[in-house]
N, C-alpha and C positions, 0 to 999 in steps of 0.2 A: 298697432298695438299687438295684434296677433303674432307677427314675426318675433317681436321682442319677448312675448310670453313663451313661444316655442324654443327660442334660444336659451332662455333662463331655465326652462324645464330640462332641456338637453344637458346643460351644464350641471344641474342638480343630479341627474341620473349618472352622469360620468363621475361625479365626485363620490357618489355612493358605491359605484362598482369598483373603484380603484382603492383597494384597501392598502394600508401601509404594510408591506411585506418586509420582514426582518430576515436578512440572509446572514447566516453564520458560516465562517470559514474555519477549517481545521487542518492541522498538520501534526505529524508525529513529533513527540518531544525528542530533543537531541540528547545523545548519550552524555553522561557526566564525565567520562574518561576521554581525554584527548588522544588522537591517533599516535602510535608509537613512531618516533623518528627513525629508529633502527630498522624498520620493516623494509626500507628500500635497499638495505645492504644484503639481503637474502634473496638472490635471484630465483632460487627454487621455490620461494613462497610468493610467487606472482600468480594471480588469478585474473583471467580476462572474463569480464561479464559480457556475454554475448547478447544479452537482452532479457527483458522481462515481458513475456507475452501475457496480456490480460484478456480474460473473457470479454466479449462485447459489452455486456452490461457494466463492467468495471471501467470501461474506457470513457464513461460519462463523468461529469464533475461531481455528481451527487453521491452521497454515501449510501450503500446498499443495505437493505434490511429484509430478512426473510420472515414473513408473518405467519406462514404455515408451510407445510411440506411442498405445496405447489405455488404459493403466492409470494412474489418478490416485488419490493418497492424500492425505487431509487429516489432519494430525497431531492426536492427542488430548492429547499431553503437551507439545507445543511450540506455544504460543498467542501471538497478538498481545496486547499489554498493554492496548490499547483498540481500539475499533471501527476496522477497517481504512480505511473511507471517511473517517472523521474524521481519522485519522492522515495519510492521503494529502493531504487538503485542507489541513491545517495545514502540512505540509512543502512543498506547492506554493506556498502564500502566502509562506513563509519563503524559498524558493528564488527565486521571481520578484522579491520585494522586495529581498532581501539580495544576491543574487549576479548577477542578470541585469537590468540596465537600470532598476531602480527602479520596477517596476510595482506599484501599490497594488491588492491583491486584496481584494475585499469580497464579502459574501454577499447583501446586500440589493439589490433591483432598481434599475437606473439606465439609462434609455433611451439616454443619450448614451455610455455605456461599452461597451466590447467585452464580449460575453458568451462564456463558455467552458463547454462541456459535455464531459465525458470519459466514455467507455464503456470499461471495462477488462474484456477477455475472459479474459486469462490474466495471472497474476502468481504464478509458481511456480518451484521448483527443478527441474532436469532431471537425469537419471541420468548424463549425460555432463559434468556439472560447470558448468552455467550457471544464472543466474537469467534467466528469460524473462518479458518484459512485452509484451503485445500488446493492441491495441484500436483505438479511434478517438477523435479529438477534433474538435470543431466550434467554430470562431470565427464570431461574427456581430455585426454592428452595423447597425442599421436594415435596409436592403434587401440588404446584402452578407453573404455567408456562404461559409465555406470548410471543407470536411471534409478531414481528413488521417488516414490509417491509419498505425499505427506497429507496429514489431516491434523490440524491443531485446533483445539477448542479451549479458548481462554475465558474464564468466567469474568463477568463485569463486576467491578467493585462498587458500582453505584448505578444511578439511573441517568438516562439521557445520552446524547451524542458525545460529550466529553469523556464519559466513562467508556463508551464504545470505542472511540479512537484510541484511548489509552490501552485498552485490552487488545486492540488490533496491533498496536505498536509492540506490546509484549509478546504477542504471537509471532510477529515478524522477527523479533529478537530471538525467540526460541528457534525459529527456522534457521536463522543465521548461525546459531550455536550448533544445530544439527548438521548443517552443511560443513562447518568447521571440523566436526568429528569425522565426517566422511572424507574430508580432504586429508586429514591426518592418516587415515588408513588407505588412501587411494594410491 
């Protein structure tokens, strides 16, 4: 009788400690404009994305949130649907090709093309209602190189993670636009 009682008690404790955890997955919305087919006909408008380097806390699946100047939280239940660097690369290609001047973005090396490397230090929500993106990008072609720091604060249009992800996507779109402007002058 006693072993049966202990087993039942153990099952009851296990059932109470295992709460139903709802995990939500997020991704950037896709642009409404499709890529321009004629971009491939302009070899001078080829950009090689060398990579997007993420700060270590951004390499996790959880969406980051800065609660104070010194406190940072990475969500356990609000996760990116796929690898953040992959998602950012995909959306950068779509943004540069579809919306901003028809740049063809590729991953394989091309010495004649402009090279782009992005270092993302922060991509997070803030307690005062903003999505914050900061870091640096570098454009280079043969012996020419240009580094540009960026800090983008995009206000949230609502509460919760969906509004945060939307604001992050808008901030990333703004960075794509800024990079395009630098490409035109490069």
